[in-house]
PQR file of N, CA, C, O and H, with PARSE charges and radii, in Angstrom:
ATOM      1  N   MET A   1       0.815  -1.191   0.000 -0.4000 1.5000
ATOM      2  CA  MET A   1       0.000   0.000   0.000 -0.0000 2.0000
ATOM      3  C   MET A   1       0.864   1.262   0.000  0.5500 1.7000
ATOM      4  O   MET A   1       0.442   2.289  -0.532 -0.5500 1.4000
ATOM      5  N   ALA A   2       2.045   1.208   0.576 -0.4000 1.5000
ATOM      6  CA  ALA A   2       2.921   2.380   0.622 -0.0000 2.0000
ATOM      7  C   ALA A   2       3.301   2.830  -0.782  0.5500 1.7000
ATOM      8  O   ALA A   2       3.419   4.029  -1.033 -0.5500 1.4000
ATOM      9  H   ALA A   2       2.388   0.374   1.008  0.4000 1.0000
ATOM     10  N   ALA A   3       3.496   1.882  -1.707 -0.4000 1.5000
ATOM     11  CA  ALA A   3       3.854   2.243  -3.077 -0.0000 2.0000
ATOM     12  C   ALA A   3       2.711   2.994  -3.756  0.5500 1.7000
ATOM     13  O   ALA A   3       2.943   3.915  -4.540 -0.5500 1.4000
ATOM     14  H   ALA A   3       3.401   0.907  -1.503  0.4000 1.0000
ATOM     15  N   THR A   4       1.485   2.597  -3.452 -0.4000 1.5000
ATOM     16  CA  THR A   4       0.334   3.262  -4.035 -0.0000 2.0000
ATOM     17  C   THR A   4       0.232   4.701  -3.534  0.5500 1.7000
ATOM     18  O   THR A   4      -0.036   5.613  -4.316 -0.5500 1.4000
ATOM     19  H   THR A   4       1.297   1.849  -2.816  0.4000 1.0000
ATOM     20  N   VAL A   5       0.445   4.907  -2.235 -0.4000 1.5000
ATOM     21  CA  VAL A   5       0.387   6.244  -1.665 -0.0000 2.0000
ATOM     22  C   VAL A   5       1.500   7.103  -2.255  0.5500 1.7000
ATOM     23  O   VAL A   5       1.270   8.261  -2.606 -0.5500 1.4000
ATOM     24  H   VAL A   5       0.663   4.166  -1.599  0.4000 1.0000
ATOM     25  N   GLY A   6       2.716   6.539  -2.368 -0.4000 1.5000
ATOM     26  CA  GLY A   6       3.832   7.274  -2.956 -0.0000 2.0000
ATOM     27  C   GLY A   6       3.536   7.637  -4.399  0.5500 1.7000
ATOM     28  O   GLY A   6       3.833   8.753  -4.826 -0.5500 1.4000
ATOM     29  H   GLY A   6       2.903   5.599  -2.083  0.4000 1.0000
ATOM     30  N   SER A   7       2.965   6.731  -5.148 -0.4000 1.5000
ATOM     31  CA  SER A   7       2.639   7.007  -6.540 -0.0000 2.0000
ATOM     32  C   SER A   7       1.603   8.116  -6.634  0.5500 1.7000
ATOM     33  O   SER A   7       1.704   9.005  -7.480 -0.5500 1.4000
ATOM     34  H   SER A   7       2.724   5.824  -4.801  0.4000 1.0000
ATOM     35  N   ARG A   8       0.621   8.057  -5.772 -0.4000 1.5000
ATOM     36  CA  ARG A   8      -0.413   9.110  -5.774 -0.0000 2.0000
ATOM     37  C   ARG A   8       0.208  10.458  -5.424  0.5500 1.7000
ATOM     38  O   ARG A   8      -0.104  11.474  -6.044 -0.5500 1.4000
ATOM     39  H   ARG A   8       0.539   7.336  -5.084  0.4000 1.0000
ATOM     40  N   ARG A   9       1.082  10.458  -4.434 -0.4000 1.5000
ATOM     41  CA  ARG A   9       1.736  11.700  -4.020 -0.0000 2.0000
ATOM     42  C   ARG A   9       2.593  12.242  -5.167  0.5500 1.7000
ATOM     43  O   ARG A   9       2.612  13.449  -5.406 -0.5500 1.4000
ATOM     44  H   ARG A   9       1.335   9.632  -3.930  0.4000 1.0000
ATOM     45  N   GLN A  10       3.295  11.366  -5.872 -0.4000 1.5000
ATOM     46  CA  GLN A  10       4.120  11.807  -7.003 -0.0000 2.0000
ATOM     47  C   GLN A  10       3.254  12.408  -8.105  0.5500 1.7000
ATOM     48  O   GLN A  10       3.611  13.429  -8.693 -0.5500 1.4000
ATOM     49  H   GLN A  10       3.279  10.386  -5.678  0.4000 1.0000
ATOM     50  N   ARG A  11       2.109  11.770  -8.385 -0.4000 1.5000
ATOM     51  CA  ARG A  11       1.208  12.302  -9.417 -0.0000 2.0000
ATOM     52  C   ARG A  11       0.671  13.663  -9.006  0.5500 1.7000
ATOM     53  O   ARG A  11       0.585  14.572  -9.832 -0.5500 1.4000
ATOM     54  H   ARG A  11       1.819  10.941  -7.908  0.4000 1.0000
ATOM     55  N   MET A  12       0.309  13.812  -7.734 -0.4000 1.5000
ATOM     56  CA  MET A  12      -0.221  15.076  -7.251 -0.0000 2.0000
ATOM     57  C   MET A  12       0.847  16.169  -7.329  0.5500 1.7000
ATOM     58  O   MET A  12       0.554  17.306  -7.699 -0.5500 1.4000
ATOM     59  H   MET A  12       0.379  13.074  -7.063  0.4000 1.0000
ATOM     60  N   THR A  13       2.082  15.819  -6.979 -0.4000 1.5000
ATOM     61  CA  THR A  13       3.176  16.793  -7.042 -0.0000 2.0000
ATOM     62  C   THR A  13       3.448  17.189  -8.480  0.5500 1.7000
ATOM     63  O   THR A  13       3.648  18.369  -8.768 -0.5500 1.4000
ATOM     64  H   THR A  13       2.320  14.896  -6.679  0.4000 1.0000
ATOM     65  N   ALA A  14       3.459  16.234  -9.377 -0.4000 1.5000
ATOM     66  CA  ALA A  14       3.691  16.528 -10.795 -0.0000 2.0000
ATOM     67  C   ALA A  14       2.589  17.424 -11.344  0.5500 1.7000
ATOM     68  O   ALA A  14       2.867  18.349 -12.107 -0.5500 1.4000
ATOM     69  H   ALA A  14       3.297  15.276  -9.143  0.4000 1.0000
ATOM     70  N   ALA A  15       1.348  17.162 -10.967 -0.4000 1.5000
ATOM     71  CA  ALA A  15       0.233  17.989 -11.427 -0.0000 2.0000
ATOM     72  C   ALA A  15       0.355  19.409 -10.883  0.5500 1.7000
ATOM     73  O   ALA A  15       0.068  20.375 -11.591 -0.5500 1.4000
ATOM     74  H   ALA A  15       1.122  16.411 -10.348  0.4000 1.0000
ATOM     75  N   LYS A  16       0.778  19.537  -9.633 -0.4000 1.5000
ATOM     76  CA  LYS A  16       0.937  20.850  -9.019 -0.0000 2.0000
ATOM     77  C   LYS A  16       2.043  21.631  -9.722  0.5500 1.7000
ATOM     78  O   LYS A  16       1.878  22.820  -9.996 -0.5500 1.4000
ATOM     79  H   LYS A  16       1.010  18.753  -9.058  0.4000 1.0000
ATOM     80  N   VAL A  17       3.159  20.984 -10.014 -0.4000 1.5000
ATOM     81  CA  VAL A  17       4.262  21.650 -10.711 -0.0000 2.0000
ATOM     82  C   VAL A  17       3.819  22.089 -12.099  0.5500 1.7000
ATOM     83  O   VAL A  17       4.115  23.210 -12.512 -0.5500 1.4000
ATOM     84  H   VAL A  17       3.292  20.019  -9.792  0.4000 1.0000
ATOM     85  N   SER A  18       3.111  21.221 -12.830 -0.4000 1.5000
ATOM     86  CA  SER A  18       2.625  21.574 -14.161 -0.0000 2.0000
ATOM     87  C   SER A  18       1.680  22.761 -14.101  0.5500 1.7000
ATOM     88  O   SER A  18       1.752  23.660 -14.938 -0.5500 1.4000
ATOM     89  H   SER A  18       2.870  20.310 -12.494  0.4000 1.0000
ATOM     90  N   ARG A  19       0.799  22.767 -13.120 -0.4000 1.5000
ATOM     91  CA  ARG A  19      -0.158  23.860 -12.974 -0.0000 2.0000
ATOM     92  C   ARG A  19       0.573  25.163 -12.664  0.5500 1.7000
ATOM     93  O   ARG A  19       0.205  26.210 -13.196 -0.5500 1.4000
ATOM     94  H   ARG A  19       0.740  22.037 -12.440  0.4000 1.0000
ATOM     95  N   GLN A  20       1.598  25.121 -11.815 -0.4000 1.5000
ATOM     96  CA  GLN A  20       2.359  26.317 -11.485 -0.0000 2.0000
ATOM     97  C   GLN A  20       3.101  26.845 -12.712  0.5500 1.7000
ATOM     98  O   GLN A  20       3.169  28.057 -12.915 -0.5500 1.4000
ATOM     99  H   GLN A  20       1.896  24.270 -11.383  0.4000 1.0000
ATOM    100  N   GLN A  21       3.648  25.965 -13.519 -0.4000 1.5000
ATOM    101  CA  GLN A  21       4.353  26.396 -14.718 -0.0000 2.0000
ATOM    102  C   GLN A  21       3.388  27.045 -15.691  0.5500 1.7000
ATOM    103  O   GLN A  21       3.747  28.012 -16.363 -0.5500 1.4000
ATOM    104  H   GLN A  21       3.593  24.981 -13.355  0.4000 1.0000
ATOM    105  N   TYR A  22       2.175  26.532 -15.777 -0.4000 1.5000
ATOM    106  CA  TYR A  22       1.177  27.105 -16.680 -0.0000 2.0000
ATOM    107  C   TYR A  22       0.711  28.465 -16.180  0.5500 1.7000
ATOM    108  O   TYR A  22       0.569  29.403 -16.964 -0.5500 1.4000
ATOM    109  H   TYR A  22       1.884  25.746 -15.231  0.4000 1.0000
ATOM    110  N   GLU A  23       0.472  28.574 -14.871 -0.4000 1.5000
ATOM    111  CA  GLU A  23      -0.061  29.801 -14.306 -0.0000 2.0000
ATOM    112  C   GLU A  23       0.974  30.908 -14.230  0.5500 1.7000
ATOM    113  O   GLU A  23       0.627  32.086 -14.307 -0.5500 1.4000
ATOM    114  H   GLU A  23       0.587  27.812 -14.234  0.4000 1.0000
ATOM    115  N   GLN A  24       2.249  30.543 -14.079 -0.4000 1.5000
ATOM    116  CA  GLN A  24       3.289  31.540 -13.911 -0.0000 2.0000
ATOM    117  C   GLN A  24       4.365  31.319 -14.965  0.5500 1.7000
ATOM    118  O   GLN A  24       5.226  30.456 -14.796 -0.5500 1.4000
ATOM    119  H   GLN A  24       2.531  29.585 -14.016  0.4000 1.0000
ATOM    120  N   PRO A  25       4.327  32.091 -16.055 -0.5600 1.5000
ATOM    121  CA  PRO A  25       5.306  31.898 -17.115  0.2800 2.0000
ATOM    122  C   PRO A  25       6.720  32.132 -16.606  0.5500 1.7000
ATOM    123  O   PRO A  25       6.936  32.929 -15.693 -0.5500 1.4000
ATOM    124  N   SER A  26       7.662  31.446 -17.188 -0.4000 1.5000
ATOM    125  CA  SER A  26       9.042  31.577 -16.753 -0.0000 2.0000
ATOM    126  C   SER A  26       9.587  32.945 -17.123  0.5500 1.7000
ATOM    127  O   SER A  26       9.059  33.611 -18.014 -0.5500 1.4000
ATOM    128  H   SER A  26       7.486  30.799 -17.929  0.4000 1.0000
ATOM    129  N   LYS A  27      10.644  33.363 -16.440 -0.4000 1.5000
ATOM    130  CA  LYS A  27      11.276  34.640 -16.721 -0.0000 2.0000
ATOM    131  C   LYS A  27      11.776  34.687 -18.158  0.5500 1.7000
ATOM    132  O   LYS A  27      11.719  35.731 -18.808 -0.5500 1.4000
ATOM    133  H   LYS A  27      11.073  32.823 -15.717  0.4000 1.0000
ATOM    134  N   ALA A  28      12.270  33.544 -18.656 -0.4000 1.5000
ATOM    135  CA  ALA A  28      12.772  33.502 -20.032 -0.0000 2.0000
ATOM    136  C   ALA A  28      11.653  33.794 -21.021  0.5500 1.7000
ATOM    137  O   ALA A  28      11.871  34.523 -21.988 -0.5500 1.4000
ATOM    138  H   ALA A  28      12.316  32.696 -18.128  0.4000 1.0000
ATOM    139  N   SER A  29      10.456  33.244 -20.805 -0.4000 1.5000
ATOM    140  CA  SER A  29       9.375  33.490 -21.747 -0.0000 2.0000
ATOM    141  C   SER A  29       8.936  34.959 -21.694  0.5500 1.7000
ATOM    142  O   SER A  29       8.574  35.532 -22.721 -0.5500 1.4000
ATOM    143  H   SER A  29      10.279  32.652 -20.018  0.4000 1.0000
ATOM    144  N   GLU A  30       8.967  35.566 -20.509 -0.4000 1.5000
ATOM    145  CA  GLU A  30       8.654  36.986 -20.411 -0.0000 2.0000
ATOM    146  C   GLU A  30       9.685  37.811 -21.171  0.5500 1.7000
ATOM    147  O   GLU A  30       9.343  38.805 -21.811 -0.5500 1.4000
ATOM    148  H   GLU A  30       9.261  35.101 -19.674  0.4000 1.0000
ATOM    149  N   GLU A  31      10.931  37.404 -21.099 -0.4000 1.5000
ATOM    150  CA  GLU A  31      11.988  38.111 -21.824 -0.0000 2.0000
ATOM    151  C   GLU A  31      11.794  37.965 -23.331  0.5500 1.7000
ATOM    152  O   GLU A  31      11.996  38.925 -24.075 -0.5500 1.4000
ATOM    153  H   GLU A  31      11.210  36.596 -20.579  0.4000 1.0000
ATOM    154  N   HIS A  32      11.405  36.781 -23.787 -0.4000 1.5000
ATOM    155  CA  HIS A  32      11.137  36.588 -25.213 -0.0000 2.0000
ATOM    156  C   HIS A  32       9.987  37.484 -25.680  0.5500 1.7000
ATOM    157  O   HIS A  32      10.049  38.090 -26.750 -0.5500 1.4000
ATOM    158  H   HIS A  32      11.241  36.002 -23.183  0.4000 1.0000
ATOM    159  N   ILE A  33       8.953  37.554 -24.871 -0.4000 1.5000
ATOM    160  CA  ILE A  33       7.811  38.414 -25.213 -0.0000 2.0000
ATOM    161  C   ILE A  33       8.263  39.868 -25.280  0.5500 1.7000
ATOM    162  O   ILE A  33       7.911  40.598 -26.206 -0.5500 1.4000
ATOM    163  H   ILE A  33       8.902  37.062 -24.002  0.4000 1.0000
ATOM    164  N   ARG A  34       9.040  40.275 -24.291 -0.4000 1.5000
ATOM    165  CA  ARG A  34       9.502  41.659 -24.233 -0.0000 2.0000
ATOM    166  C   ARG A  34      10.326  42.033 -25.469  0.5500 1.7000
ATOM    167  O   ARG A  34      10.124  43.096 -26.056 -0.5500 1.4000
ATOM    168  H   ARG A  34       9.325  39.682 -23.538  0.4000 1.0000
ATOM    169  N   VAL A  35      11.250  41.158 -25.860 -0.4000 1.5000
ATOM    170  CA  VAL A  35      12.104  41.427 -27.019 -0.0000 2.0000
ATOM    171  C   VAL A  35      11.278  41.475 -28.302  0.5500 1.7000
ATOM    172  O   VAL A  35      11.450  42.376 -29.122 -0.5500 1.4000
ATOM    173  H   VAL A  35      11.415  40.294 -25.384  0.4000 1.0000
ATOM    174  N   LEU A  36      10.383  40.504 -28.472 -0.4000 1.5000
ATOM    175  CA  LEU A  36       9.565  40.491 -29.675 -0.0000 2.0000
ATOM    176  C   LEU A  36       8.635  41.702 -29.723  0.5500 1.7000
ATOM    177  O   LEU A  36       8.447  42.299 -30.783 -0.5500 1.4000
ATOM    178  H   LEU A  36      10.243  39.772 -27.805  0.4000 1.0000
ATOM    179  N   ALA A  37       8.055  42.063 -28.586 -0.4000 1.5000
ATOM    180  CA  ALA A  37       7.176  43.241 -28.543 -0.0000 2.0000
ATOM    181  C   ALA A  37       7.958  44.500 -28.916  0.5500 1.7000
ATOM    182  O   ALA A  37       7.445  45.363 -29.628 -0.5500 1.4000
ATOM    183  H   ALA A  37       8.207  41.578 -27.725  0.4000 1.0000
ATOM    184  N   TYR A  38       9.176  44.603 -28.444 -0.4000 1.5000
ATOM    185  CA  TYR A  38       9.994  45.773 -28.800 -0.0000 2.0000
ATOM    186  C   TYR A  38      10.312  45.774 -30.293  0.5500 1.7000
ATOM    187  O   TYR A  38      10.266  46.822 -30.937 -0.5500 1.4000
ATOM    188  H   TYR A  38       9.592  43.902 -27.866  0.4000 1.0000
ATOM    189  N   ASN A  39      10.632  44.612 -30.841 -0.4000 1.5000
ATOM    190  CA  ASN A  39      10.892  44.525 -32.285 -0.0000 2.0000
ATOM    191  C   ASN A  39       9.646  44.911 -33.092  0.5500 1.7000
ATOM    192  O   ASN A  39       9.743  45.594 -34.111 -0.5500 1.4000
ATOM    193  H   ASN A  39      10.669  43.761 -30.318  0.4000 1.0000
ATOM    194  N   LEU A  40       8.490  44.470 -32.627 -0.4000 1.5000
ATOM    195  CA  LEU A  40       7.242  44.841 -33.293 -0.0000 2.0000
ATOM    196  C   LEU A  40       7.019  46.353 -33.224  0.5500 1.7000
ATOM    197  O   LEU A  40       6.595  46.976 -34.197 -0.5500 1.4000
ATOM    198  H   LEU A  40       8.410  43.916 -31.799  0.4000 1.0000
ATOM    199  N   TYR A  41       7.310  46.925 -32.065 -0.4000 1.5000
ATOM    200  CA  TYR A  41       7.180  48.371 -31.895 -0.0000 2.0000
ATOM    201  C   TYR A  41       8.094  49.118 -32.871  0.5500 1.7000
ATOM    202  O   TYR A  41       7.665  50.051 -33.550 -0.5500 1.4000
ATOM    203  H   TYR A  41       7.654  46.418 -31.274  0.4000 1.0000
ATOM    204  N   GLU A  42       9.354  48.694 -32.931 -0.4000 1.5000
ATOM    205  CA  GLU A  42      10.295  49.364 -33.835 -0.0000 2.0000
ATOM    206  C   GLU A  42       9.832  49.284 -35.286  0.5500 1.7000
ATOM    207  O   GLU A  42       9.890  50.267 -36.026 -0.5500 1.4000
ATOM    208  H   GLU A  42       9.703  47.936 -32.380  0.4000 1.0000
ATOM    209  N   ARG A  43       9.379  48.116 -35.675 -0.4000 1.5000
ATOM    210  CA  ARG A  43       8.917  47.924 -37.058 -0.0000 2.0000
ATOM    211  C   ARG A  43       7.674  48.784 -37.331  0.5500 1.7000
ATOM    212  O   ARG A  43       7.561  49.425 -38.376 -0.5500 1.4000
ATOM    213  H   ARG A  43       9.332  47.318 -35.075  0.4000 1.0000
ATOM    214  N   ARG A  44       6.750  48.782 -36.370 -0.4000 1.5000
ATOM    215  CA  ARG A  44       5.521  49.558 -36.510 -0.0000 2.0000
ATOM    216  C   ARG A  44       5.840  51.045 -36.607  0.5500 1.7000
ATOM    217  O   ARG A  44       5.265  51.751 -37.435 -0.5500 1.4000
ATOM    218  H   ARG A  44       6.842  48.261 -35.521  0.4000 1.0000
ATOM    219  N   ARG A  45       6.744  51.520 -35.772 -0.4000 1.5000
ATOM    220  CA  ARG A  45       7.131  52.933 -35.776 -0.0000 2.0000
ATOM    221  C   ARG A  45       7.822  53.313 -37.085  0.5500 1.7000
ATOM    222  O   ARG A  45       7.556  54.380 -37.640 -0.5500 1.4000
ATOM    223  H   ARG A  45       7.210  50.946 -35.098  0.4000 1.0000
ATOM    224  N   ALA A  46       8.708  52.444 -37.580 -0.4000 1.5000
ATOM    225  CA  ALA A  46       9.418  52.709 -38.835 -0.0000 2.0000
ATOM    226  C   ALA A  46       8.440  52.784 -40.012  0.5500 1.7000
ATOM    227  O   ALA A  46       8.639  53.553 -40.952 -0.5500 1.4000
ATOM    228  H   ALA A  46       8.924  51.578 -37.129  0.4000 1.0000
ATOM    229  N   ASP A  47       7.381  51.971 -39.941 -0.4000 1.5000
ATOM    230  CA  ASP A  47       6.380  51.960 -41.021 -0.0000 2.0000
ATOM    231  C   ASP A  47       5.312  53.027 -40.843  0.5500 1.7000
ATOM    232  O   ASP A  47       4.446  53.183 -41.704 -0.5500 1.4000
ATOM    233  H   ASP A  47       7.220  51.346 -39.177  0.4000 1.0000
ATOM    234  N   GLY A  48       5.359  53.773 -39.726 -0.4000 1.5000
ATOM    235  CA  GLY A  48       4.377  54.824 -39.485 -0.0000 2.0000
ATOM    236  C   GLY A  48       2.997  54.310 -39.159  0.5500 1.7000
ATOM    237  O   GLY A  48       2.004  54.978 -39.448 -0.5500 1.4000
ATOM    238  H   GLY A  48       6.063  53.646 -39.026  0.4000 1.0000
ATOM    239  N   ILE A  49       2.912  53.130 -38.560 -0.4000 1.5000
ATOM    240  CA  ILE A  49       1.624  52.521 -38.216 -0.0000 2.0000
ATOM    241  C   ILE A  49       1.276  52.871 -36.770  0.5500 1.7000
ATOM    242  O   ILE A  49       2.119  52.764 -35.879 -0.5500 1.4000
ATOM    243  H   ILE A  49       3.719  52.587 -38.325  0.4000 1.0000
ATOM    244  N   ALA A  50       0.035  53.289 -36.544 -0.4000 1.5000
ATOM    245  CA  ALA A  50      -0.416  53.618 -35.190 -0.0000 2.0000
ATOM    246  C   ALA A  50      -0.522  52.351 -34.348  0.5500 1.7000
ATOM    247  O   ALA A  50      -0.763  51.264 -34.875 -0.5500 1.4000
ATOM    248  H   ALA A  50      -0.650  53.376 -37.268  0.4000 1.0000
ATOM    249  N   GLY A  51      -0.341  52.497 -33.045 -0.4000 1.5000
ATOM    250  CA  GLY A  51      -0.460  51.370 -32.126 -0.0000 2.0000
ATOM    251  C   GLY A  51       0.028  51.775 -30.757  0.5500 1.7000
ATOM    252  O   GLY A  51       0.346  52.939 -30.517 -0.5500 1.4000
ATOM    253  H   GLY A  51      -0.146  53.379 -32.617  0.4000 1.0000
ATOM    254  N   ASP A  52       0.085  50.797 -29.849 -0.4000 1.5000
ATOM    255  CA  ASP A  52       0.566  51.080 -28.506 -0.0000 2.0000
ATOM    256  C   ASP A  52       1.308  49.871 -27.946  0.5500 1.7000
ATOM    257  O   ASP A  52       1.326  48.802 -28.557 -0.5500 1.4000
ATOM    258  H   ASP A  52      -0.174  49.851 -30.044  0.4000 1.0000
ATOM    259  N   ALA A  53       1.914  50.054 -26.787 -0.4000 1.5000
ATOM    260  CA  ALA A  53       2.721  49.011 -26.170 -0.0000 2.0000
ATOM    261  C   ALA A  53       1.898  47.764 -25.853  0.5500 1.7000
ATOM    262  O   ALA A  53       2.376  46.641 -26.014 -0.5500 1.4000
ATOM    263  H   ALA A  53       1.899  50.922 -26.291  0.4000 1.0000
ATOM    264  N   ALA A  54       0.661  47.967 -25.402 -0.4000 1.5000
ATOM    265  CA  ALA A  54      -0.179  46.820 -25.041 -0.0000 2.0000
ATOM    266  C   ALA A  54      -0.479  45.945 -26.255  0.5500 1.7000
ATOM    267  O   ALA A  54      -0.431  44.718 -26.170 -0.5500 1.4000
ATOM    268  H   ALA A  54       0.272  48.879 -25.271  0.4000 1.0000
ATOM    269  N   SER A  55      -0.787  46.578 -27.379 -0.4000 1.5000
ATOM    270  CA  SER A  55      -1.077  45.772 -28.576 -0.0000 2.0000
ATOM    271  C   SER A  55       0.168  45.060 -29.083  0.5500 1.7000
ATOM    272  O   SER A  55       0.079  43.950 -29.608 -0.5500 1.4000
ATOM    273  H   SER A  55      -0.826  47.575 -27.449  0.4000 1.0000
ATOM    274  N   ASP A  56       1.339  45.697 -28.929 -0.4000 1.5000
ATOM    275  CA  ASP A  56       2.593  45.033 -29.313 -0.0000 2.0000
ATOM    276  C   ASP A  56       2.841  43.819 -28.428  0.5500 1.7000
ATOM    277  O   ASP A  56       3.254  42.766 -28.913 -0.5500 1.4000
ATOM    278  H   ASP A  56       1.412  46.599 -28.503  0.4000 1.0000
ATOM    279  N   TRP A  57       2.588  43.966 -27.126 -0.4000 1.5000
ATOM    280  CA  TRP A  57       2.792  42.875 -26.175 -0.0000 2.0000
ATOM    281  C   TRP A  57       1.843  41.710 -26.496  0.5500 1.7000
ATOM    282  O   TRP A  57       2.261  40.552 -26.518 -0.5500 1.4000
ATOM    283  H   TRP A  57       2.252  44.822 -26.732  0.4000 1.0000
ATOM    284  N   ILE A  58       0.593  42.019 -26.737 -0.4000 1.5000
ATOM    285  CA  ILE A  58      -0.394  40.981 -27.038 -0.0000 2.0000
ATOM    286  C   ILE A  58      -0.046  40.262 -28.336  0.5500 1.7000
ATOM    287  O   ILE A  58      -0.165  39.039 -28.422 -0.5500 1.4000
ATOM    288  H   ILE A  58       0.253  42.960 -26.719  0.4000 1.0000
ATOM    289  N   GLU A  59       0.377  41.006 -29.329 -0.4000 1.5000
ATOM    290  CA  GLU A  59       0.773  40.397 -30.603 -0.0000 2.0000
ATOM    291  C   GLU A  59       2.009  39.507 -30.412  0.5500 1.7000
ATOM    292  O   GLU A  59       2.099  38.436 -31.012 -0.5500 1.4000
ATOM    293  H   GLU A  59       0.473  41.999 -29.259  0.4000 1.0000
ATOM    294  N   ALA A  60       2.947  39.943 -29.589 -0.4000 1.5000
ATOM    295  CA  ALA A  60       4.137  39.126 -29.316 -0.0000 2.0000
ATOM    296  C   ALA A  60       3.745  37.827 -28.621  0.5500 1.7000
ATOM    297  O   ALA A  60       4.242  36.758 -28.976 -0.5500 1.4000
ATOM    298  H   ALA A  60       2.873  40.814 -29.102  0.4000 1.0000
ATOM    299  N   GLU A  61       2.860  37.915 -27.635 -0.4000 1.5000
ATOM    300  CA  GLU A  61       2.381  36.698 -26.957 -0.0000 2.0000
ATOM    301  C   GLU A  61       1.685  35.770 -27.946  0.5500 1.7000
ATOM    302  O   GLU A  61       1.924  34.563 -27.945 -0.5500 1.4000
ATOM    303  H   GLU A  61       2.457  38.783 -27.347  0.4000 1.0000
ATOM    304  N   ARG A  62       0.831  36.329 -28.780 -0.4000 1.5000
ATOM    305  CA  ARG A  62       0.107  35.513 -29.759 -0.0000 2.0000
ATOM    306  C   ARG A  62       1.082  34.779 -30.665  0.5500 1.7000
ATOM    307  O   ARG A  62       0.924  33.586 -30.924 -0.5500 1.4000
ATOM    308  H   ARG A  62       0.637  37.310 -28.781  0.4000 1.0000
ATOM    309  N   ARG A  63       2.075  35.489 -31.140 -0.4000 1.5000
ATOM    310  CA  ARG A  63       3.047  34.867 -32.040 -0.0000 2.0000
ATOM    311  C   ARG A  63       3.876  33.799 -31.339  0.5500 1.7000
ATOM    312  O   ARG A  63       4.138  32.743 -31.914 -0.5500 1.4000
ATOM    313  H   ARG A  63       2.202  36.458 -30.930  0.4000 1.0000
ATOM    314  N   LEU A  64       4.289  34.064 -30.103 -0.4000 1.5000
ATOM    315  CA  LEU A  64       5.129  33.098 -29.389 -0.0000 2.0000
ATOM    316  C   LEU A  64       4.365  31.845 -28.980  0.5500 1.7000
ATOM    317  O   LEU A  64       4.933  30.753 -28.945 -0.5500 1.4000
ATOM    318  H   LEU A  64       4.076  34.922 -29.636  0.4000 1.0000
ATOM    319  N   TYR A  65       3.083  31.996 -28.671 -0.4000 1.5000
ATOM    320  CA  TYR A  65       2.293  30.851 -28.231 -0.0000 2.0000
ATOM    321  C   TYR A  65       1.510  30.191 -29.353  0.5500 1.7000
ATOM    322  O   TYR A  65       0.779  29.229 -29.116 -0.5500 1.4000
ATOM    323  H   TYR A  65       2.622  32.883 -28.700  0.4000 1.0000
ATOM    324  N   SER A  66       1.656  30.697 -30.574 -0.4000 1.5000
ATOM    325  CA  SER A  66       0.943  30.088 -31.691 -0.0000 2.0000
ATOM    326  C   SER A  66       1.589  28.756 -32.066  0.5500 1.7000
ATOM    327  O   SER A  66       2.733  28.482 -31.704 -0.5500 1.4000
ATOM    328  H   SER A  66       2.250  31.478 -30.767  0.4000 1.0000
ATOM    329  N   ALA A  67       0.854  27.956 -32.778 -0.4000 1.5000
ATOM    330  CA  ALA A  67       1.365  26.651 -33.205 -0.0000 2.0000
ATOM    331  C   ALA A  67       2.362  26.775 -34.349  0.5500 1.7000
ATOM    332  O   ALA A  67       3.169  25.871 -34.565 -0.5500 1.4000
ATOM    333  H   ALA A  67      -0.076  28.179 -33.072  0.4000 1.0000
ATOM    334  N   ASP A  68       2.315  27.883 -35.084 -0.4000 1.5000
ATOM    335  CA  ASP A  68       3.167  28.069 -36.252 -0.0000 2.0000
ATOM    336  C   ASP A  68       4.414  28.864 -35.870  0.5500 1.7000
ATOM    337  O   ASP A  68       4.318  30.067 -35.628 -0.5500 1.4000
ATOM    338  H   ASP A  68       1.659  28.617 -34.908  0.4000 1.0000
ATOM    339  N   PRO A  69       5.588  28.217 -35.808 -0.5600 1.5000
ATOM    340  CA  PRO A  69       6.805  28.926 -35.385  0.2800 2.0000
ATOM    341  C   PRO A  69       7.250  30.026 -36.358  0.5500 1.7000
ATOM    342  O   PRO A  69       8.043  30.887 -35.976 -0.5500 1.4000
ATOM    343  N   SER A  70       6.765  30.019 -37.587 -0.4000 1.5000
ATOM    344  CA  SER A  70       7.164  31.058 -38.527 -0.0000 2.0000
ATOM    345  C   SER A  70       6.578  32.411 -38.161  0.5500 1.7000
ATOM    346  O   SER A  70       7.039  33.431 -38.673 -0.5500 1.4000
ATOM    347  H   SER A  70       6.121  29.320 -37.897  0.4000 1.0000
ATOM    348  N   GLU A  71       5.577  32.453 -37.291 -0.4000 1.5000
ATOM    349  CA  GLU A  71       4.948  33.717 -36.894 -0.0000 2.0000
ATOM    350  C   GLU A  71       5.775  34.471 -35.867  0.5500 1.7000
ATOM    351  O   GLU A  71       5.478  35.635 -35.597 -0.5500 1.4000
ATOM    352  H   GLU A  71       5.203  31.625 -36.874  0.4000 1.0000
ATOM    353  N   THR A  72       6.809  33.856 -35.276 -0.4000 1.5000
ATOM    354  CA  THR A  72       7.567  34.539 -34.232 -0.0000 2.0000
ATOM    355  C   THR A  72       8.451  35.642 -34.781  0.5500 1.7000
ATOM    356  O   THR A  72       8.860  36.529 -34.032 -0.5500 1.4000
ATOM    357  H   THR A  72       7.050  32.911 -35.495  0.4000 1.0000
ATOM    358  N   ALA A  73       8.752  35.610 -36.061 -0.4000 1.5000
ATOM    359  CA  ALA A  73       9.577  36.670 -36.645 -0.0000 2.0000
ATOM    360  C   ALA A  73       8.742  37.928 -36.810  0.5500 1.7000
ATOM    361  O   ALA A  73       7.594  37.874 -37.251 -0.5500 1.4000
ATOM    362  H   ALA A  73       8.419  34.889 -36.669  0.4000 1.0000
ATOM    363  N   ALA A  74       9.326  39.051 -36.453 -0.4000 1.5000
ATOM    364  CA  ALA A  74       8.616  40.319 -36.613 -0.0000 2.0000
ATOM    365  C   ALA A  74       8.455  40.612 -38.088  0.5500 1.7000
ATOM    366  O   ALA A  74       9.414  40.544 -38.857 -0.5500 1.4000
ATOM    367  H   ALA A  74      10.258  39.094 -36.094  0.4000 1.0000
ATOM    368  N   LYS A  75       7.231  40.939 -38.479 -0.4000 1.5000
ATOM    369  CA  LYS A  75       6.954  41.174 -39.907 -0.0000 2.0000
ATOM    370  C   LYS A  75       7.003  42.642 -40.206  0.5500 1.7000
ATOM    371  O   LYS A  75       6.797  43.046 -41.350 -0.5500 1.4000
ATOM    372  H   LYS A  75       6.452  40.994 -37.855  0.4000 1.0000
TER
END
């Protein structure tokens, strides 16, 4: 019975760690978003397109979390 309890505890711990990783993005992913958002801002400003920091951030998140890796490059 001890093995069953240990297995259950391991599953619960693994689920908790996965949930924490999902709820709290890593510092590296925040840095990736920040860099891409800044690149989007620079490109948008150079092209004379209106926008703001929030929309750049949201677009960077969308591109980084999309299924298509080709979208991560600033267009």
